Structure formats: structure tokens, C-alpha cells
C-alpha positions, 0 to 999 in steps of 0.5 A: 486519477480516480480515488482508489488508484490515488490511495493505491499509489500512496500506499506503495510510496509509503511502504517503499519509503519505510523499507526494509521495515514493515508498516502496521496497518494502522500506521499505514492508514495514518501515513496515507491520510497525511497525503490524501484528502479527504481522509481515507476511511479504513474500508477504502484502505482495506479495498486498496490493499486487497486489490494491490495484493490480490490474485488478479494481479501479481502481488504489489504488497504482502502481509508480514507475519506478526509474531507477537500478536495477531491483532494487526496486519503488517505490510511490505512492498514487493519487488513488483510493487517497487517496479510498478511505482517507479514506472508510475513515477516515470510517467507510465501506467499505474498501480 
């Protein structure tokens, strides 16, 4: 599994475990770095998030509106993301 796929899979796992709550992007980076070595750079996290939420596939995560400040994005896993994660954990094809 290449590094970006590993980061994407870890993002989905961390978001699923935090349901029903959204994670701020800084917390998501911290949690992903607890699982992936070498540590994930902010640019890598952004690239993985962009791919998971991108238009080229059905969105596997979504950004939640932050009512208090626009400084940081909050992320939630979608139903599609949960399905992809379950399929991956069952040995199917990936994120």
C-alpha cells in the first residue's frame, strides 16, 4: 500500500472512531500521526483529504461548517466513507 493510501485509510479510521463528532483538522493530523510513520506533513494530510472528499469520486468525508471560527476545518466521515472502510478492512479494495 502506498503512503497516500495509508494516510487516507487512517483518516477514515480516525473519523469513524470519533463518530458522531467531527474532528478539527489539527486533531485529525495529531491522530493520524499517532498511527503513521514517518510523521505525516500537513501537506500530505491536505492532499489525502482533498482526494477523499474530491469530485472524482463519491465523497468519503465532508467538511462541517464551523460556527465559531473559520480558522479551522472540521471533518466527518460519510456513509460512503464508512462503507469503503468496512470493505477495506474485510480485505477488499481500498480508499
